[in-house]
C-alpha positions as CSV (number, residue, x, y, z in Angstrom):
1,M,43.7,42.1,9.1
2,M,45.9,39.0,9.2
3,K,49.4,40.1,8.2
4,C,52.6,38.0,7.8
5,G,56.1,39.4,7.7
6,V,58.6,37.5,5.5
7,F,62.2,38.2,5.5
8,D,65.3,37.0,3.8
9,S,68.9,38.2,3.2
10,G,68.0,38.9,-0.4
11,I,65.5,37.9,-3.1
12,G,65.6,34.2,-2.4
13,G,62.7,34.5,0.1
14,L,60.4,35.3,-2.8
15,S,60.3,31.5,-3.3
16,V,58.5,31.3,0.1
17,A,56.4,34.4,-0.5
18,S,55.2,32.8,-3.8
19,E,53.9,29.8,-1.9
20,L,52.2,31.9,0.7
21,L,50.6,34.0,-1.9
22,K,49.2,30.9,-3.6
23,A,48.0,29.5,-0.3
24,G,45.9,32.5,0.7
25,L,46.6,32.1,4.5
26,F,47.0,35.9,5.1
27,E,45.4,39.1,3.9
28,E,48.7,40.7,3.4
29,I,52.4,39.8,3.3
30,I,55.1,42.3,4.1
31,Y,58.3,41.1,2.5
32,F,61.7,42.5,3.4
33,G,64.9,41.5,1.6
34,D,68.1,42.7,3.3
35,T,69.8,43.2,-0.1
36,A,72.4,45.6,1.2
37,R,73.9,42.8,3.4
38,V,73.2,39.7,1.3
39,P,74.4,36.9,1.8
40,Y,74.0,36.1,5.4
41,G,75.5,32.7,4.9
42,N,79.1,33.9,5.1
43,K,78.5,36.1,8.2
44,N,79.3,35.1,11.8
45,E,76.5,34.1,14.2
46,S,76.4,37.3,16.2
47,T,76.2,39.4,13.1
48,I,73.3,37.4,11.7
49,I,71.4,37.7,15.0
50,R,71.9,41.5,15.0
51,Y,70.8,41.8,11.4
52,S,67.7,39.6,12.0
53,L,66.6,41.6,15.1
54,E,67.0,44.9,13.1
55,V,64.7,43.5,10.4
56,L,62.2,42.4,13.0
57,E,62.0,46.0,14.3
58,F,61.3,47.2,10.8
59,L,58.5,44.7,10.3
60,K,56.9,45.4,13.6
61,N,55.9,48.8,12.2
62,F,53.4,47.0,10.0
63,D,51.6,45.3,12.9
64,I,52.3,41.8,11.6
65,D,50.7,38.8,13.2
66,F,53.3,36.2,12.1
67,L,56.9,36.3,11.1
68,V,58.3,33.8,8.6
69,V,62.1,33.6,8.6
70,A,62.7,32.7,5.0
71,C,66.5,32.8,5.4
72,N,68.0,29.5,6.4
73,S,71.1,31.1,7.8
74,A,69.0,33.3,10.1
75,S,66.7,30.3,11.0
76,S,69.8,28.3,12.0
77,V,71.2,30.8,14.5
78,A,68.6,33.6,15.2
79,I,65.2,32.0,15.5
80,E,65.2,31.9,19.4
81,D,66.3,35.5,19.7
82,L,63.6,36.6,17.3
83,R,61.0,34.6,19.3
84,K,62.0,36.4,22.5
85,E,61.6,39.8,20.9
86,A,58.6,39.3,18.6
87,G,55.5,39.0,20.7
88,F,53.9,36.9,17.9
89,P,54.6,33.5,16.3
90,V,57.9,33.2,14.5
91,V,58.4,30.2,12.2
92,G,61.6,29.2,10.4
93,V,62.3,27.3,7.3
94,I,64.6,24.7,8.9
95,E,61.9,23.4,11.3
96,A,59.4,23.4,8.4
97,G,61.8,21.6,6.0
98,V,62.5,18.8,8.5
99,K,58.8,18.3,9.3
100,A,58.0,18.1,5.6
101,L,60.4,15.2,5.1
102,N,57.9,12.3,4.9
103,A,60.5,9.7,4.1
104,Q,61.7,6.3,5.2
105,K,64.4,6.6,7.9
106,E,67.1,4.9,5.7
107,S,66.6,7.3,2.8
108,K,69.8,9.0,1.5
109,I,69.3,12.7,2.0
110,L,71.5,15.4,0.4
111,L,71.4,18.6,2.5
112,T,72.4,21.8,0.7
113,G,72.8,25.3,2.1
114,T,75.0,28.2,2.8
115,K,78.2,27.8,4.8
116,R,76.5,29.2,8.0
117,T,73.5,26.9,7.7
118,I,75.7,23.8,7.2
119,L,78.2,24.7,9.9
120,S,75.5,25.5,12.4
121,G,74.5,21.8,12.4
122,K,70.9,22.8,13.1
123,Y,69.5,20.8,10.1
124,Q,71.7,17.8,10.9
125,Y,70.6,17.8,14.6
126,M,66.9,18.0,13.8
127,L,67.2,15.4,11.1
128,K,68.9,13.0,13.4
129,N,66.4,13.6,16.1
130,A,63.7,12.7,13.6
131,G,65.5,9.4,12.9
132,F,67.4,10.2,9.7
133,N,71.1,9.3,9.8
134,N,72.0,8.9,6.1
135,I,72.7,12.6,5.5
136,I,75.2,14.2,3.2
137,P,75.6,17.9,4.1
138,I,77.3,20.1,1.5
139,A,77.7,23.8,1.7
140,T,76.8,25.4,-1.7
141,P,77.3,29.2,-1.3
142,L,77.8,30.0,-5.0
143,F,74.1,29.2,-5.7
144,V,73.1,32.4,-3.9
145,P,74.9,34.9,-6.2
146,L,73.8,32.9,-9.2
147,V,70.1,33.3,-8.2
148,E,70.6,37.0,-7.3
149,E,72.0,37.5,-10.8
150,G,69.1,35.5,-12.4
151,I,71.4,32.7,-13.7
152,L,69.2,29.7,-13.1
153,E,70.2,27.2,-15.9
154,G,72.9,26.6,-18.4
155,K,76.7,25.9,-18.6
156,I,77.8,28.0,-15.6
157,V,75.1,26.5,-13.3
158,D,76.1,23.0,-14.5
159,E,79.7,23.6,-13.8
160,V,78.9,24.8,-10.2
161,F,76.8,21.6,-9.7
162,E,79.7,19.5,-10.8
163,L,82.0,21.5,-8.5
164,Y,79.9,20.7,-5.5
165,F,78.4,17.3,-6.3
166,G,80.9,15.7,-8.7
167,A,82.2,13.2,-6.0
168,I,78.8,11.7,-5.1
169,D,76.5,9.3,-7.0
170,K,73.7,11.6,-8.1
171,N,71.4,8.7,-9.0
172,D,71.6,7.4,-5.5
173,I,70.1,10.4,-3.7
174,D,66.5,10.0,-2.5
175,Y,65.8,13.5,-1.2
176,V,67.5,16.9,-1.7
177,I,66.8,19.5,1.0
178,L,67.0,22.9,-0.7
179,G,68.4,24.5,2.5
180,C,68.4,28.0,1.2
181,T,65.3,29.9,-0.1
182,H,67.3,31.0,-3.1
183,Y,67.7,27.3,-4.2
184,P,64.1,26.6,-5.4
185,F,64.7,29.0,-8.3
186,L,67.3,26.4,-9.4
187,E,64.7,23.6,-9.2
188,K,65.0,22.6,-12.9
189,S,68.8,22.3,-12.5
190,F,68.5,20.3,-9.3
191,Q,66.0,17.9,-10.9
192,K,68.3,17.6,-14.0
193,H,71.3,16.6,-11.8
194,F,69.3,14.5,-9.3
195,P,66.7,12.8,-11.5
196,N,65.7,10.2,-8.9
197,A,65.4,12.6,-5.9
198,K,62.4,14.4,-4.4
199,L,63.2,18.1,-3.7
200,I,62.2,19.5,-0.3
201,H,61.1,23.1,-0.9
202,S,61.1,25.6,2.0
203,G,58.1,27.6,0.8
204,Q,55.8,24.6,0.5
205,A,57.0,23.3,3.8
206,I,56.2,26.6,5.5
207,V,52.7,26.6,4.1
208,E,52.1,23.0,5.5
209,L,53.5,23.9,8.9
210,L,51.2,27.0,9.2
211,K,48.2,25.0,8.2
212,N,48.9,22.0,10.5
213,E,50.3,23.7,13.6
214,Y,48.5,27.1,13.5
215,C,45.3,26.0,11.8
216,L,45.4,28.7,9.2
217,K,42.9,28.3,6.3
218,E,43.1,29.2,2.6
219,K,40.6,32.0,2.5
220,Y,42.3,35.2,1.4
221,D,43.2,36.9,-1.9
222,T,46.6,37.8,-0.5
223,K,48.3,41.0,-1.3
224,I,52.1,41.7,-0.9
225,K,54.2,44.8,-0.2
226,L,57.9,44.6,-1.0
227,F,60.8,46.3,0.8
228,A,64.6,46.0,0.5
229,S,67.5,47.6,2.3
230,D,69.2,48.4,-1.1
231,N,68.0,48.6,-4.7
232,P,64.3,47.9,-4.0
233,E,63.5,48.5,-7.7
234,E,65.5,45.4,-8.6
235,L,63.6,43.3,-5.9
236,R,60.3,44.5,-7.3
237,S,61.4,43.9,-10.9
238,K,62.3,40.2,-10.1
239,A,59.1,39.8,-8.0
240,K,57.0,40.8,-11.0
241,G,58.3,37.9,-13.0
242,W,58.8,35.3,-10.3
243,L,55.5,36.1,-8.4
244,K,53.6,37.0,-11.6
245,L,52.4,40.3,-10.0
């Protein structure tokens, strides 16, 4: 049985799980949300690595064949440590997101993410190596609790967008990298505030990477099992709506 482990600091990784379910690349997905310790984005590097390795040990109990690190903060600092300990392929959303950016090199790119993701410089480094230099990185940590609370549109969300992006010309942005797997749930709000921009979605990028680099085919009616380190009932409740289970 082809199994894929997916982990995130909370419920945001369900945006990646959703795309994997639709793609049918695996027979089963084992999803773990570290909801007791969300968000990872305000933790230091060594703490995120420790948390990530603990989650890996939990997922190993399910004999997974792949691990998708659906947390950008963990992808920014823990991916190499996870690969050393896993014994199977480990793919992260940062690598996938950069590879999915099929854009002209002079395109103006808005990079959003948690404090840890932006401060790590991992996205910026990989984007510049790919030839992109017109990058605006902005840490947007308040988006995570908004999504965790199910607040995806409306006045509060608009005010947070203005807080973070009020100083930039929103019509001049060509691409917005949703550098946290919580952010695709705010897709309508991002498109509202950046009407001319294409959104780079981690889940879709992961699916393309798995197809292109691991030659995985769409052939399964994928099932999913959901686990959380705290309040798993809330995770399953949100998953029923977001994943249409």
